[in-house]
N, C-alpha and C positions, 0 to 999 in steps of 0.2 A: 260737434266736430266741424271743423272749417274745411271749405273746399275752394279750389281754384277752377275757373272755367277756362278751358283751352279751346280756342276756336281757330280752325285752320282750313285753308282752301287754296285755290289758285291765286286769289287776291283778297285782301281785306283792307278796305279803305276807311277813312276817318268816319264817314257816315255810318258804316256798318259797325264800327267800334262803339260809336255813341249809342246805337240801338241795342247792342249786346250789353253794354254797361247798364243801361236803364232797365232792360228786361231781367238781368241777373242780379240787380241791386248792388253791383260792385262800384266802388268809388276809386279803386286803384287798379290800373292796368298797365301793361307794357308790351311792346312788340318783341317777339322772340325769334321771328324769322320774317322774310318779306311777305309771306302769306299767312302768318300766324300771330296770335296775341294771347296773352294770359291775363285773366281778370281775377284779382284776389278777392277773398271773402265773398264768393258768389253763392247764390242759392237758386235752385230751380224755381222759376216763376211761370205763371200761366202764359202759354204761347211761346216759350223759349224754344222748344223743339221745332215748332212751325216757323219761327223766325230764322233759325239756323238753316232749315230746309229752303226757305225763300232766298236766303243769301248765298245758297250753295256752299255752305261751310260744314265741316265736321266739328261738332261741339262735344266736349267731354268734361264732366265734372270729376276732378281728380282731387283726392284727399290731400290737403295741405301737409307738407312735410315729407311726403314720399319722394324718394330719389331713385334714379335709374340704377344706381349702385346698390339699392336694396334687393335687386333681382340678380339671379345667377345663371339663368337658363332661358333662352328664347327658342321655342319650337315653332316651326313653320311647315305648312302644307306646301306642296310643289305646284301642281297644275292650277292655273288661274289664281295663284297666290304669289309664290316666289317668281313664277314665270307667267307670261300672258296667255299661253296656249294650254290646251288639253292634249298632251302628247299622243295618247292613243287615238284620239280623233284625227290627228294629223297623219298618223300611220295609216288609218283607215282611208283617208283621202288618197293616199298613194296607191291603195288597193282598189280604189274606185267605189268604196262603200261607206263614205263618211256620213251620209244622212242616216243610215241604219244605226251606226255606232253612236253618233252624236245624240240621237234620240234616247238611247239607253243611258248615256252619260248624264244627260240633263235630268232624266227621271231619278237617277241615283242621287244627284246633287240636291234635288228637291226633297229627298227623303221618301220617295214613293216606292222604291224597291231597295232591297238590301245591297250594300256595296259589293260584298263578296260575290253575290249572284251577278251583279252588273259587270264586274271585272271578268268573271268566268265567261259570260256571254260575249263580251266585247273581244276578249282575247281569242276565243274560239273562231270568231269571224275573221281574224287575222291569219289563220292557218295558211301556210304556203307563201306568205310574204317574205321576200328576200331580206336578210338581215341588214343589207346595205341601206334599207329604208330608215333604219334607226339613225344611222349617221347623217342621212339627208335631212331628217327632221331636226337633228341637233344643229347642223351647220346652216340650213336654209330657213328654218321657221322658228326656232326657239329664241325667244327674247325675254330678258329679265323684266320684271315689273318695274315701273318707275320707283326710284328710291331704293331699290334692292341693294345695290353696292354701297350706297352711303349708310344704309342701316347696318349692314354687316360690319363695315369699317368702324362705325360708331360703337357698336357692341364690343368688338374686339378691343378697341381702345380703352374700354372700361372693364375689361377682363371678364365679360359675360359670355358664356358658352352658347353655341348655336347648334341646333338640331334640325335637320331636314327630314321630315317623316311623311311618307307618301305611299298610297296604295298603287302608285304607278311603277314604272319600270326602273330597275337598278341602273340600266345603261345611262339614263339621264341623271339620276340622283348622284351617282358617283362622279360624273363629270361636273355637275354643279358644285359638288363639295370641293373638288380640286380647283375649279375656277374661282370660287369665292373665298376659299379658305375656311369652310365650315368645319366645325369640330366633329359632328356626327351626321350620318345619313343612313336611313333605313327605308326599305321599300320592298316591292314584290319582284320576283325574278322570272321572266318568261323563258320557257324552254326553247332552245334552238338546236336543230339537228340538220346536218348537211347544208348549213348555210341558210336555213329558212325557219321561220317561226312555226312551231308545231300546233299552236292554238291552246297550249296548256301552260299553267304556272307551276314552277318548281317549288316544292315546299309550301309553307303556309302563306296564304294571302294576307297582306297587311290591311285588314279591314278596320272599321271604326274601333272595335275593341282592341285590335292589335296596335293601332296608333296610340291609343290611350295607355296601354301597357308599356309601350316603348318610351313614352314621355315619363311615366312613373319610374321605370327602371333606370333611365339616365339620371333623373332627378335624385333618386335614392343613392346612386353610385357617387354622386357629387356631394352628398350629405346636405341636400337642400330641402327645405320645407315646401309644401305645395304653394304657399303664398309667395315664394321666391321665383315662381315660374310665370312667364308670359307666353301665350300661345296665339298663333294667327292662322286663320283658315277661312274657307269660303263656302263649303258645302255641308250638307247634313251629315256626311260621314266623318266630318271633323268635330262634331259636337261632343263626343265622348272625350276626345283629346283636349278640347277647349275647356271642358269641365274639370280637367286635372290641374288647371292653372289658376293662380291667384288673380291674374288679369288676362282676359280673353278678348281678342279683337277679331271682328268680322270684317274681312277685307273684300270690298266690292262684292258682297255676299248675297246669298239667297235670303228672302225674308225670314224663313224659319231659323236661320243662323243669327241674323241681326237681333231677333227677339230674345235670344238666350245668351248674349255675350255682354261683357262689361262695356265695350266701346265698339263703334262702327266707323270704318273708313270708307266713305263713298266718293270722296272728292280728292283726297290726297294720296300720295304714294306710300310705300312701306316705311319710308323714313319719317313719316308723321309720328311714329312711335317715339322718336327721339325728342319730339316737342312736348310730349305728355309729361315727362318727368325731367326735372333739372339735372 
């Protein structure tokens, strides 16, 4: 089986290309973007991972012949993946309790505590917060991750469906769906009464298992095989979802996630996905 090595980062100069060609045993290469190059007939060699780390490049061995058009669905996590922030942490900041909530968030992302438990505990701490804080986080703090818009546009242009699946709040996922033109968005719904968060979640929490089931359900409704799905996430609660995909990408992720995914993006934006497959 033949492979291409795709190397990408903020910049990739001729010296870096020469080192990568030598380390991967490739004799044919081409630039595919200002910060990316594809090396044909590459093979993993000793020290290739260390070389990529030293050059601050994300390197991926991609099976030759695969095309982006071979895939029909891309599923993405929201917090710290599609967007740069953790929305619940920012809500907690407005309530003056960000350190307490952020500690629980970080523990859940590392896989130390169950996500459903963490969301229940974090949401409970927000009890009494006025619902206007949701709008403030959306308008004042929420930013898309680098390359997010280009990725979605590129996928739409190829007829690939997009799914935003998050344990976070529907207030944010629905607005992101509308802003980016995503096909699907699924998330957890906080209870609001008399204009304030009650500290409870309505219905089922979209935990790790729920996210995986959501991806599987959308995939099956589209008549796709598991191998036709790409999933992107950053935390331990994304692992079950990532396991549902033929290609899984750890995006600026925790070590536990990077160890269990097909590829890792530590230096490039979300649009780095577009460089993996012609």
